[in-house]
N, C-alpha and C positions, 0 to 999 in steps of 0.2 A: 456490667451484666453485657452478654456475645447479648448479636443483634437478635440470634437465634430464642436463644431466652426473653427474650425482648417478645417479640410474636408468637411465641407459649402466652405470655401474658394475658396480651393482645385478645388471644383468642380463645384461653378462662374465661376475663374479662365482656371480650360479646355477648358466649355464653348465657353467665351471671346478669346480664344487663335485657336476654333475648330473656329472660323466665321470665324478669321479672314485669316485663312494657310485657306477656301475653298476660302475664298472669295477674298485671294491674286493666288492662282490655278486659278480661275476661268476669269485670262487675260490673259490662254496661249492654244494654239490650244489643239485639241486635242491630234494631235498627241504628241505636246511638252509632255506631261498630262501622255502621254505610251510612252517614249521614255525609256529604259534600262539606266540608268545614274550608276552603279556601282556601285547602294546603299543596304542595306544588302533584301530588296523588289525589288529592279528592279526600279522602276520604283516613278515617285509620285505621279502613281495611283493607282501604288500596295499598298506602304508604307502608303494611305489614306485610301485604303483598310483591312490593315493590324490591321488599330489600329480599326475597327470598328469590324473585328470579332475579338481581343482579347476581347474589351471593353464582345459584348455579351456571349461572352466567357464563363468569369468572372459575369459580374451581372449573369449568371447562376450559374451560381457556388452558389454567392452571396441567389440568391433565395432557395433553400436549406438546409438555417436557415431559424425558425421559426420563428423569425420576421423579415423578407425579401421577402419572396414569397409571402401574396398579392401584396406587390407594389410594384413587377413585373411580375407576373404575363405574364404580355402582350409582357413580356420579351419571358418567359417560354415558351408564344405561339410558339415563334419564328423559325422556322429554325436551325437546327445548324450545322453547318461553320462545312467543312468536314476537314482542314487545315485549317494552320497562312498562305500560301500564296494565301489563298485563293482567286477570284474575284468575290467579292460576288455583284458588278457594276460595271459597262462597262462606264460605263455616270458618270458626275463629277454629274449632275443635282444630279442623282436621289442617285447620294451617300450624296453628301449635305443634302434633307431634310430627307434622314436614320436617317446621325452622326448625326442632331438636335434636330431630332424626340429620337434615344438615350440617348441627352446629356439631356435631357429635363428628361430621367426615374433615367439616377446616380444621382438627383434635384432632383428628388422624393423620391425616396433615403434616400441618406442624410437625408433630410426634416425629412423623418416618421422618420429612429433611434434617441435611445434613449443611453442616454450617460453607460448605459449599455450594450447599443448592442453589443461595440465598445471591451467590456472584452474579449466576446463569443467568446469559439473554433469553427473556423471554418470542418468541412469532408469534403472532394470532393475526387475527379477520377479526376486525368489531360486526359492526350489523351491515355492515353496508356493504361486505369486500373490501376493505382498507387492511394492507399488510403492514403492523407497527414490533416492532423491535424494542424490547423497553425491554430495563435492568429488569429481574424478577420477585429483588428484596421492595427497589418503587412499587410492581402493582400489590404485592399481600399487603402496603404500608396505605395502598391506594381503595384496597379492600375492608380495613378495619376503618380508615375513616369515611369511608363510600356510610356504613352502617350505626357509624354514630353522630352523622350530620343526618340521618333519616327519623332511627331511636331520638334525637334531640329535640325532633315533628314534631314524633308521638306522642313521650314525653309533654312536649306542651299540647297537643292536642289532649291527651289525656285531666291534667290543673285542666285546661277552661269547660271541660265535660261531667269536674268532683271527681275525678280520681285524682287519690298520690299512687305514683309509680315511688317512692321514697328516696332513702339513700343516691345515690347513683355515676357515684366518683370512684372512680378507680385504686384513688391511696387506695383507701377498702379490701384490694385485692394485694395488694403492698408491702409484701412482709422487712416486718422491722430487722435492722441485720445490729 
């Protein structure tokens, strides 16, 4: 499997898991979603917002690459998040709609990229203005790893609240050969 094919699999997994997590979260009351549960970003809703914020930040950075600028134009047009714990959406339904749109942007990016794009170096600035030059493929790996990390936290919080997300294994999306 090529590296690009692997990233496309991760983008599909990302979308699938985000749908599962948001569907599970919708079983809770607004108060339960916003309850501080001691997680990095407090609540289930806070953690789901963080995932959107982080993905938005990274997609905007990826748009700085010549290979990504056109396909991510709609993302670039979005307001810049002001902090990693910013609550972009206080309502789960609105957050879910935006999450779905963002996942479509990620899928579109991965369909647009070529193998040669993965070997490029992305120059970007972090939130403090520090400039970095990192391999594009490694930064894509970071995007999906970050998602998995915080979705795991949300899955645990949902389980503690009595909601089962269901099967979460990437293995379920890997075809037999």
